[in-house]
Backbone bond lengths (Angstrom), bond angles and torsions (degrees), N, CA, C in turn:
res aa  C-N    CA-C-N  psi(-1)  N-CA   C-N-CA  omega(-1)  CA-C   N-CA-C  phi
1 M - - - 1.415 - - 1.517 113.34 -
2 S 1.349 121.65 155.01 1.419 122.97 -174.99 1.581 106.51 -84.90
3 K 1.344 115.90 162.31 1.455 118.47 177.57 1.539 107.57 -62.68
4 E 1.310 121.79 -29.97 1.401 121.38 -177.56 1.570 112.34 -73.40
5 V 1.304 115.22 -28.14 1.601 118.07 175.00 1.523 104.27 -74.90
6 L 1.326 120.88 -40.19 1.463 116.33 -177.24 1.468 111.99 -67.77
7 R 1.384 118.04 -37.56 1.474 124.08 172.36 1.458 110.81 -52.79
8 K 1.361 113.60 -48.38 1.451 118.23 -174.58 1.551 112.62 -62.11
9 L 1.367 115.82 -37.20 1.429 121.27 176.93 1.574 112.63 -59.65
10 A 1.393 111.39 -46.58 1.412 118.40 -176.12 1.556 111.87 -67.52
11 V 1.335 111.44 -36.96 1.528 119.46 175.70 1.514 113.51 -59.95
12 Q 1.313 111.08 -45.20 1.479 117.48 -179.74 1.510 110.91 -61.44
13 A 1.309 115.76 -34.38 1.521 118.17 178.69 1.443 110.44 -74.67
14 A 1.426 119.04 -35.14 1.429 118.80 179.54 1.550 112.72 -70.73
15 L 1.278 120.15 -22.59 1.447 125.41 -176.43 1.537 104.69 -70.04
16 R 1.187 122.86 -23.73 1.562 123.64 178.00 1.542 108.93 -64.34
17 H 1.238 123.25 -19.68 1.405 122.89 -176.63 1.595 108.24 -86.62
18 V 1.238 119.01 -14.23 1.496 120.42 178.61 1.505 111.92 -84.31
19 R 1.317 113.38 125.21 1.543 114.58 -174.26 1.532 102.74 -129.24
20 D 1.311 121.39 168.71 1.360 128.87 176.40 1.515 111.95 -58.11
21 G 1.315 112.97 127.37 1.448 115.65 -178.81 1.454 118.22 96.46
22 T 1.369 117.16 -6.70 1.508 123.48 -173.78 1.471 107.74 -68.48
23 I 1.340 116.37 137.66 1.414 129.49 165.50 1.614 106.82 -94.20
24 L 1.257 112.63 106.63 1.575 116.46 -167.61 1.490 113.97 -113.05
25 G 1.303 117.06 118.87 1.418 123.45 166.68 1.550 110.15 -67.31
26 L 1.321 118.12 126.26 1.435 123.20 -171.23 1.511 107.59 -115.46
27 G 1.372 113.15 116.02 1.454 116.17 -175.59 1.554 113.31 -79.00
28 S 1.340 118.21 -176.42 1.403 124.26 -176.60 1.481 113.29 -116.43
29 G 1.324 122.61 164.21 1.414 124.68 175.69 1.511 115.39 113.53
30 T 1.190 117.13 178.22 1.564 123.88 -179.29 1.480 115.53 -58.73
31 T 1.406 112.67 -48.69 1.454 116.64 177.08 1.493 112.86 -60.51
32 M 1.369 117.89 -42.45 1.356 124.03 -171.29 1.610 108.72 -76.74
33 R 1.242 117.63 -25.99 1.540 121.54 170.49 1.624 108.76 -59.78
34 L 1.358 112.32 -47.87 1.504 117.12 171.26 1.529 116.07 -53.55
35 F 1.442 106.77 -49.36 1.535 114.78 -178.56 1.535 108.37 -58.98
36 T 1.238 118.41 -45.14 1.524 123.73 -174.26 1.505 108.72 -59.81
37 E 1.409 117.65 -45.97 1.432 124.10 179.12 1.621 111.92 -60.94
38 M 1.379 113.06 -43.39 1.429 116.29 177.68 1.553 112.88 -72.07
39 L 1.320 113.39 -31.93 1.373 115.86 -179.07 1.518 111.94 -69.46
40 A 1.295 117.29 -37.45 1.524 124.55 175.34 1.430 112.51 -57.09
41 K 1.380 113.91 -46.48 1.491 120.41 174.22 1.489 114.36 -55.95
42 K 1.358 116.31 -49.25 1.446 124.84 179.00 1.566 109.33 -59.75
43 V 1.312 118.36 -46.03 1.512 117.11 175.47 1.479 113.91 -58.93
44 R 1.305 115.95 -40.70 1.518 122.19 -179.67 1.482 109.75 -65.45
45 D 1.363 120.35 -50.84 1.353 129.24 -172.62 1.612 112.18 -67.31
46 E 1.361 111.41 -37.23 1.412 112.63 -175.67 1.586 115.69 -107.69
47 G 1.306 115.28 4.77 1.417 127.67 173.14 1.607 104.33 65.92
48 L 1.309 125.97 42.28 1.262 126.67 -176.80 1.601 114.15 -79.17
49 D 1.243 114.16 149.15 1.594 114.92 176.96 1.547 102.63 -116.66
50 I 1.374 114.48 102.52 1.489 122.62 176.92 1.510 107.56 -134.74
51 K 1.279 111.59 157.41 1.539 118.47 177.07 1.538 104.81 -124.82
52 V 1.359 117.39 140.13 1.421 122.29 178.54 1.549 108.39 -112.17
53 I 1.405 113.07 149.43 1.457 118.26 176.48 1.458 103.06 -119.84
54 P 1.319 119.56 104.80 1.444 124.72 -174.62 1.538 109.39 -79.07
55 T 1.389 112.89 149.86 1.499 118.26 -175.93 1.495 110.19 -104.09
56 S 1.248 120.29 12.79 1.532 122.60 171.70 1.409 110.36 -161.25
57 S 1.380 116.18 160.41 1.367 120.53 174.58 1.502 116.55 -56.31
58 D 1.364 115.56 -41.22 1.546 120.02 178.97 1.579 106.50 -58.80
59 A 1.352 115.13 -48.50 1.490 121.45 -176.43 1.486 109.99 -57.61
60 E 1.310 112.55 -45.22 1.590 119.30 177.50 1.476 114.06 -55.13
61 L 1.379 111.79 -50.29 1.566 118.42 -172.62 1.458 106.45 -71.40
62 H 1.391 122.66 -34.22 1.427 120.12 174.57 1.510 114.77 -68.99
63 A 1.263 117.43 -36.03 1.437 118.54 -177.57 1.601 107.08 -68.63
64 L 1.316 116.03 -46.06 1.420 121.16 177.92 1.530 110.63 -58.18
65 K 1.238 116.69 -43.70 1.557 118.65 -178.69 1.507 110.86 -61.15
66 L 1.365 115.47 -27.97 1.488 121.51 -172.46 1.559 105.26 -93.89
67 G 1.363 118.65 -1.04 1.447 116.95 178.65 1.518 117.37 84.82
68 L 1.248 118.31 14.01 1.536 120.22 176.23 1.518 108.33 -82.00
69 K 1.291 111.32 151.28 1.472 119.78 176.38 1.547 112.09 -77.68
70 V 1.246 120.26 120.20 1.353 124.62 -172.74 1.574 111.82 -103.53
71 A 1.310 121.88 131.36 1.382 124.57 -178.67 1.572 108.44 -128.40
72 S 1.311 118.62 178.40 1.429 123.77 178.55 1.475 111.22 -117.02
73 L 1.406 115.78 160.45 1.458 119.35 178.27 1.518 111.66 -70.57
74 N 1.373 117.56 -23.51 1.414 119.71 176.44 1.580 109.86 -71.29
75 E 1.299 118.02 -30.14 1.503 119.76 175.12 1.512 111.21 -73.90
76 Y 1.371 116.90 -38.49 1.415 121.47 -178.14 1.566 107.70 -130.65
77 P 1.256 119.12 89.52 1.441 121.72 -168.13 1.554 111.44 -75.97
78 L 1.270 116.67 -19.98 1.492 120.73 178.34 1.536 109.99 -129.14
79 P 1.365 113.30 82.80 1.482 118.88 -177.32 1.580 107.50 -61.95
80 D 1.378 110.69 150.52 1.474 119.04 178.56 1.582 108.26 -59.42
81 L 1.269 116.99 -44.01 1.434 122.92 -171.95 1.542 111.23 -152.44
82 A 1.326 115.28 144.16 1.423 119.71 167.40 1.530 112.58 -117.44
83 I 1.282 124.17 136.85 1.476 127.68 173.37 1.520 109.04 -122.07
84 D 1.355 112.38 125.20 1.442 118.92 -173.23 1.542 111.37 -143.23
85 G 1.282 116.88 165.40 1.466 121.85 170.98 1.509 113.55 -94.77
86 A 1.254 115.40 -170.70 1.553 118.57 176.49 1.552 110.20 -154.32
87 D 1.306 115.36 157.73 1.480 116.48 171.54 1.538 110.89 -81.52
88 V 1.292 117.50 -43.28 1.524 118.05 172.70 1.627 104.49 -148.57
89 V 1.290 110.25 158.71 1.457 122.62 176.43 1.530 109.99 -140.34
90 D 1.339 113.81 137.70 1.580 116.56 171.05 1.577 110.65 -103.64
91 Q 1.257 111.92 173.83 1.400 119.61 -178.63 1.599 117.95 -61.55
92 D 1.308 115.51 -20.77 1.374 118.30 174.39 1.531 117.33 -94.48
93 L 1.360 111.29 15.96 1.493 120.86 177.93 1.449 116.06 63.76
94 N 1.371 114.67 27.44 1.490 122.72 161.23 1.532 109.94 -78.83
95 L 1.299 120.04 138.91 1.390 118.28 174.62 1.580 117.32 -141.74
96 V 1.259 112.98 158.62 1.460 119.09 172.22 1.515 109.50 -108.92
97 K 1.330 112.69 136.60 1.498 120.41 173.23 1.508 110.03 -137.53
98 G 1.401 114.63 159.40 1.422 115.79 174.80 1.487 112.28 125.86
99 G 1.350 118.49 0.09 1.380 118.50 -178.71 1.460 114.21 -58.78
100 G 1.305 114.20 -26.92 1.579 119.11 173.91 1.459 114.07 -94.21
101 G 1.354 115.92 4.43 1.469 116.25 175.16 1.506 119.81 88.32
102 A 1.305 118.70 2.54 1.428 125.83 -173.23 1.544 111.48 -102.96
103 L 1.373 116.83 20.78 1.425 119.17 -169.48 1.518 114.19 -62.99
104 T 1.409 122.03 -31.93 1.357 122.13 -172.54 1.487 109.60 -73.38
105 R 1.298 120.91 -48.95 1.453 123.90 174.45 1.551 116.35 -63.35
106 E 1.258 111.97 -36.85 1.435 120.29 174.29 1.623 111.00 -58.53
107 K 1.299 112.04 -48.71 1.473 118.43 -177.73 1.515 107.73 -66.39
108 I 1.226 120.45 -47.69 1.503 124.54 178.95 1.421 111.05 -53.59
109 V 1.364 118.57 -51.03 1.453 123.47 -176.94 1.535 111.01 -69.07
110 D 1.375 118.60 -44.17 1.475 122.32 -179.67 1.519 108.35 -65.14
111 Y 1.333 119.39 -48.43 1.514 116.69 -176.74 1.471 109.34 -75.95
112 S 1.291 124.90 -19.24 1.522 122.27 179.43 1.557 108.11 -81.38
113 A 1.332 121.27 -28.01 1.425 123.95 -177.68 1.529 108.84 -65.85
114 K 1.371 109.84 152.95 1.539 112.23 178.01 1.455 112.28 -61.39
115 E 1.357 116.00 -33.40 1.504 121.47 172.12 1.443 106.50 -154.94
116 Y 1.409 116.44 159.74 1.346 121.34 176.42 1.566 114.96 -138.17
117 I 1.245 117.13 148.87 1.527 124.45 -171.19 1.504 104.71 -121.62
118 I 1.349 113.71 135.95 1.492 119.18 173.16 1.473 111.25 -110.40
119 V 1.245 115.90 137.41 1.491 128.34 -179.24 1.558 113.41 -114.68
120 I 1.292 114.49 117.52 1.542 116.61 179.57 1.525 108.43 -144.21
121 D 1.321 111.52 168.07 1.507 119.39 169.15 1.513 107.33 -93.74
122 K 1.430 116.09 166.52 1.423 119.40 -171.07 1.486 115.43 -61.30
123 Y 1.297 113.66 -21.02 1.525 120.32 -172.13 1.506 108.68 -78.46
124 K 1.316 120.34 -10.34 1.517 121.07 175.82 1.475 112.83 -95.72
125 L 1.301 114.24 3.08 1.511 121.82 176.06 1.508 109.91 -82.79
126 V 1.287 120.47 119.34 1.461 123.57 -175.65 1.537 118.32 -126.40
127 D 1.223 121.33 155.59 1.411 122.44 176.70 1.629 110.14 -68.52
128 N 1.262 113.73 -38.28 1.543 120.34 -177.55 1.577 109.42 -144.96
129 I 1.324 111.84 123.34 1.470 117.41 -175.05 1.597 110.92 -65.58
130 F 1.332 114.64 -16.90 1.428 116.26 -175.22 1.543 111.24 -86.30
131 S 1.351 114.61 11.31 1.479 121.90 166.46 1.452 111.89 -74.69
132 H 1.410 113.50 -11.88 1.405 121.76 -174.29 1.527 110.37 -117.70
133 K 1.340 114.94 147.99 1.542 117.78 -179.44 1.533 107.03 -63.00
134 I 1.362 108.99 141.12 1.510 117.52 175.51 1.543 111.83 -99.41
135 P 1.294 117.46 117.62 1.416 120.55 177.56 1.653 113.50 -77.56
136 V 1.274 116.23 140.12 1.446 124.10 177.27 1.450 111.22 -131.06
137 E 1.398 118.05 117.22 1.454 123.82 178.64 1.521 108.21 -82.06
138 V 1.370 116.35 127.47 1.477 120.69 -176.70 1.470 113.91 -130.48
139 L 1.284 121.26 154.71 1.498 121.13 171.53 1.527 107.12 -65.24
140 P 1.358 119.14 136.81 1.433 125.29 169.99 1.515 110.64 -52.00
141 F 1.253 119.61 -40.31 1.548 125.25 -179.33 1.484 111.64 -53.84
142 S 1.360 118.12 -33.71 1.464 120.02 -174.72 1.409 117.49 -128.29
143 W 1.398 115.15 22.81 1.460 115.41 -171.39 1.553 113.05 -63.71
144 K 1.406 119.57 -33.16 1.482 122.20 -179.46 1.575 106.33 -72.38
145 S 1.212 117.16 -39.62 1.448 119.24 178.26 1.562 111.15 -56.72
146 V 1.367 115.29 -51.52 1.430 122.97 175.74 1.457 115.03 -58.99
147 L 1.381 115.31 -40.07 1.451 120.30 -178.42 1.628 108.34 -64.60
148 L 1.295 116.66 -38.61 1.481 120.49 -179.53 1.524 109.56 -66.48
149 K 1.325 111.57 -50.28 1.511 117.86 -178.52 1.515 110.78 -55.31
150 L 1.386 116.97 -46.47 1.451 119.96 -177.18 1.483 108.15 -64.82
151 S 1.221 121.75 -41.17 1.451 129.41 -179.70 1.551 112.79 -60.24
152 N 1.355 111.77 -42.89 1.491 118.41 178.88 1.496 114.06 -75.21
153 I 1.358 114.52 -44.06 1.537 119.83 -177.71 1.433 109.07 -65.50
154 L 1.341 117.59 -45.65 1.512 119.32 -170.11 1.513 112.11 -106.02
155 S 1.307 119.39 2.05 1.483 123.45 179.55 1.463 109.22 46.73
156 T 1.289 115.71 53.58 1.422 122.91 -169.87 1.547 112.45 -128.71
157 E 1.373 115.93 164.88 1.479 123.11 166.33 1.537 110.70 -71.72
158 C 1.338 109.61 135.52 1.445 110.22 178.99 1.497 106.44 -146.53
159 E 1.359 120.29 136.57 1.438 119.51 176.41 1.408 117.34 -146.67
160 L 1.384 123.75 154.82 1.398 124.56 -179.05 1.574 108.78 -79.44
161 R 1.328 120.12 130.71 1.427 123.27 -175.48 1.552 108.59 -75.43
162 M 1.365 117.72 118.34 1.364 122.14 177.23 1.563 113.89 -92.72
163 S 1.323 115.59 153.25 1.409 120.36 -178.98 1.557 109.35 -70.63
164 T 1.364 116.79 141.53 1.456 122.66 178.14 1.560 108.79 -121.37
165 S 1.307 115.58 10.43 1.468 117.15 -175.37 1.583 114.93 -98.64
166 G 1.303 111.37 19.37 1.520 116.27 -178.23 1.521 112.92 95.54
167 K 1.388 117.28 -13.13 1.446 119.97 179.07 1.500 101.56 -90.81
168 L 1.415 112.76 142.84 1.431 121.08 176.27 1.505 110.11 -84.79
169 G 1.345 109.85 144.84 1.541 116.28 170.42 1.584 108.57 103.28
170 P 1.282 117.28 -172.99 1.416 124.73 -171.97 1.537 107.37 -72.22
171 V 1.314 116.10 158.70 1.538 127.34 168.10 1.526 104.34 -60.16
172 I 1.293 115.23 133.10 1.488 119.56 173.51 1.547 106.38 -114.82
173 T 1.351 112.44 128.13 1.507 115.58 177.59 1.493 113.74 -76.36
174 D 1.310 115.99 172.98 1.527 121.00 173.18 1.524 107.67 -61.94
175 N 1.251 122.98 -22.22 1.406 123.85 178.97 1.510 116.14 -90.87
176 G 1.338 116.24 1.25 1.450 123.57 178.18 1.536 111.28 84.04
177 N 1.338 116.63 18.43 1.529 118.91 -178.83 1.555 112.96 -104.88
178 Y 1.342 113.83 175.29 1.463 120.09 171.71 1.452 111.75 -98.34
179 V 1.302 118.57 171.45 1.405 124.12 175.77 1.527 112.04 -128.08
180 L 1.301 119.78 127.17 1.429 125.44 171.53 1.490 107.61 -98.94
181 D 1.396 116.37 146.49 1.468 119.88 175.22 1.540 105.47 -117.85
182 I 1.434 117.81 130.66 1.309 114.90 176.75 1.494 117.76 -130.93
183 R 1.251 123.75 160.18 1.455 123.78 179.64 1.464 105.04 -116.07
184 V 1.269 115.87 139.39 1.531 122.39 177.15 1.514 112.01 -134.23
185 E 1.292 115.96 160.60 1.448 121.69 179.44 1.500 115.62 -64.64
186 N 1.337 114.17 140.86 1.482 120.11 -176.10 1.522 111.12 -59.08
187 K 1.314 120.18 -20.78 1.448 120.42 -175.23 1.509 112.48 -77.73
188 N 1.325 120.74 -9.11 1.443 121.14 -179.85 1.533 114.02 -63.09
189 N 1.340 113.60 148.93 1.440 119.31 176.10 1.488 110.42 -89.97
190 P 1.282 119.16 119.07 1.488 122.27 -172.22 1.580 114.47 -53.65
191 K 1.406 113.05 -47.52 1.456 114.62 176.21 1.510 115.51 -57.34
192 E 1.258 114.01 -49.67 1.450 123.77 -179.86 1.534 112.55 -55.84
193 L 1.360 111.68 -44.26 1.394 119.49 -176.40 1.581 112.99 -70.15
194 E 1.329 114.19 -39.92 1.438 122.29 176.92 1.570 108.29 -56.46
195 K 1.373 115.25 -51.09 1.519 117.18 -179.30 1.496 112.23 -69.18
196 L 1.338 118.59 -32.55 1.488 120.21 -177.17 1.633 104.68 -66.51
197 I 1.268 117.79 -55.39 1.437 117.47 -176.72 1.470 116.52 -58.71
198 K 1.328 113.88 -36.34 1.453 119.66 179.52 1.472 111.21 -63.28
199 Q 1.284 121.80 -24.17 1.540 128.68 -177.39 1.512 112.38 -76.75
200 I 1.349 117.26 -14.85 1.482 117.63 -171.53 1.655 102.74 -81.51
201 P 1.335 109.51 125.03 1.554 113.60 170.27 1.489 115.96 -47.82
202 G 1.274 121.88 133.01 1.453 123.42 -179.34 1.542 112.53 101.74
203 V 1.356 118.12 -24.40 1.483 122.45 -178.81 1.493 106.98 -77.19
204 I 1.237 117.93 128.94 1.498 123.50 176.55 1.495 105.24 -91.77
205 E 1.308 122.54 -52.14 1.478 124.77 -179.10 1.535 109.99 -159.10
206 V 1.297 117.61 159.11 1.459 125.78 178.91 1.529 106.78 -124.48
207 G 1.369 110.55 146.15 1.474 116.61 -171.93 1.536 116.97 -85.42
208 I 1.418 115.45 15.15 1.475 117.36 172.82 1.531 105.31 -90.42
209 F 1.350 111.44 129.28 1.538 122.37 177.33 1.574 108.69 -109.19
210 S 1.215 117.16 95.10 1.511 118.80 -179.03 1.517 113.38 -140.08
211 L 1.350 116.90 -19.13 1.469 117.90 -176.23 1.579 109.15 -73.94
212 K 1.367 114.29 -30.50 1.467 119.48 178.52 1.574 100.59 -130.81
213 K 1.347 112.78 115.40 1.490 117.03 -172.77 1.482 107.16 -95.33
214 P 1.344 118.11 154.31 1.542 115.89 173.57 1.489 117.54 -65.33
215 K 1.337 114.70 155.95 1.444 114.79 173.11 1.463 115.50 -61.23
216 E 1.353 111.13 -38.76 1.459 118.54 174.12 1.523 112.34 -158.21
217 V 1.321 114.33 156.94 1.506 122.46 177.13 1.586 104.12 -111.36
218 I 1.264 118.91 123.29 1.444 122.33 174.76 1.566 108.62 -97.54
219 V 1.317 115.11 121.14 1.477 118.20 -174.02 1.575 108.85 -115.41
220 G 1.279 115.68 121.11 1.460 123.05 174.53 1.432 111.32 -76.02
221 A 1.451 119.84 121.78 1.525 119.21 170.56 1.438 108.88 -137.18
222 E 1.394 114.87 176.98 1.496 120.45 -175.02 1.526 113.23 -55.16
223 K 1.334 116.32 -36.92 1.468 120.10 -174.88 1.542 114.96 -91.47
224 G 1.335 108.75 11.25 1.496 119.03 -176.50 1.503 116.07 117.88
225 V 1.246 119.49 -151.79 1.465 121.76 178.20 1.515 106.14 -105.87
226 F 1.394 108.66 152.10 1.413 117.14 164.86 1.513 111.04 -136.70
227 Y 1.344 116.44 164.71 1.558 119.99 -164.63 1.563 105.54 -121.77
228 L 1.242 113.22 141.57 1.488 123.90 166.57 1.512 105.98 -114.37
229 R 1.409 112.65 125.45 1.454 114.78 -177.77 1.505 110.11 -129.88
230 K 1.296 119.41 151.94 1.401 122.68 -179.44 1.480 112.86 -81.33
């Protein structure tokens, strides 16, 4: 089965958590675009009254295009539920997000929700999340300072993410910031590293999600979906 088919299986399972009246945090990325399309169909078919809080401009525009009711986190500071994707997840439900650059709003919404659920295909399930690059959103004013501090503190590779979409220069997030990508040793503790990086002046957010873990991770596989729960 293709990754797209596996994602679809996981998305279908995630939709069962959406009920009439839900205030839903809506994640960003490829899997979540599919989720949004299937969610819009569910809302139409079942006549549901739900509101979504998108975690990126792209997610918001896609939701509006599909006719979903869009709200803000300021209107609903504690969403009932957030559903999101991930770059990688381990068996302890630690995850890395931010490959698409939306890590700050994703973490704010996911951590603000009463609970959140992660939807992935089986290829994103890993033994150690630090096998993947860790994104760090930083102020443009201090990106070089943060890069040097990260390199010194963690003795690690660290680079400024550059645009690959035809636009010259660094990737710019929806918040107007830059993104650094770092590689760290597998022996690091996710919770401690999440806290450590956040303490560096100039860091807006880090793409490690371990201080608040998802209620469950829904994994699409050839034999159907399976669940990781805390």
